N, C-alpha and C positions, 0 to 999 in steps of 0.2 A: 484585340481585346486582352487585357491583362488577367492571367490566371492567378488566383490566390489559393493557397492550400491551408487547410486548417491545421493549427499546431496540435501536436498530440497531447491529449489529456493524461494525467497520471493514472496508473493502475497500482493497486495495493496487493502485496502478498502478506496477509495478516500474520502468517506464521514467522515472518521475519521482522515485523514491526515491534519495536520496544516501547512505543508510546512516549517517546522522549519529548515530543511537541515541537521540535525544530521546524517541521513542515507547516505546523499550525501558525507559528510566528511569521514564517516567510510568505504565507499566502495573502496577497493583497485583496482577494475577493472573498475571504473567509469561507472557503469551500471545505475546509478540513477542521474537524472537531475532535476533542478527546473522546475515546471510545467509552462505552458503558458496560461492556461485557469482557470478562477475563477469558482469554483464549486458554482452554483446558490443556492444550499441548505444551504451551510455553509458560503459563502462569502470569503472562503479561496482558495489558490491555491495549490493543492496537487502535490506531486513530480510525475515524470514519470519514469517508469521502462523500461529498454531496456536490457533484460536478455540474449542476445546472448553470451556475454563474462562472464556471471555470473558463479562462481565456487561453489556457495552454501556455502560460508564460514560462513554466519550468523552474520557477524559484523554489518550489517545494522539492523538486527532484534534486536540485543543487544542495539543499539544506539537509536532506536525509543522509545520516551517516551509515546507514545500512546498504550494502551493495544490492540486495534483493528486496528491500522494503518497498520503496516506490520506484516505479519504472515508467518510461515514456510509452512503452508498447507492452501488450500483454505477453508474458513469457511463461514457459513451462519449465519449472526447475524442480527436480526431485519429485515430480508428480503433482505439484501444487498448482492451483489455478489462481489467476489474478481476480480481484474484486474491483469493479468499477464504481459502485454506488453503495448506498446504505443498505442495499438488499442483503439479507443474511448470507453469509458465506459458509458453505458446507465445509466441515473439517476434512481436509484431504488425508489420504493414508500416508503415513510417514515412509519416506524412502530409506535406503541404507544409511545408517549413521544418524538417523533422526528419530529413532524410537525412544521410548521412555527409559529404557535400560541403558541408554548410551550416556556415559558420564560427561560428554562434552557440554 
């Protein structure tokens, strides 16, 4: 019997998403849309994922210019958590170097 493994679906770290739309254009299943809410920590509008139709092709991952924006697996970076769906994402606490007073 041949075993097939499901390809990983993307996870989003909204704090790193600039809302550039490259992943939206790359998604053949139209699972990614422009966000509607401004992230108060960044002042940007991250995309929204609706992964019901996602086939895990990875085209969105390749299109994303941010190293932590979209990921194939959930990661913990600087205390931030990944969002898998349209469910609201709690704003995570900023880690070192990510506070509002940081000029970066």
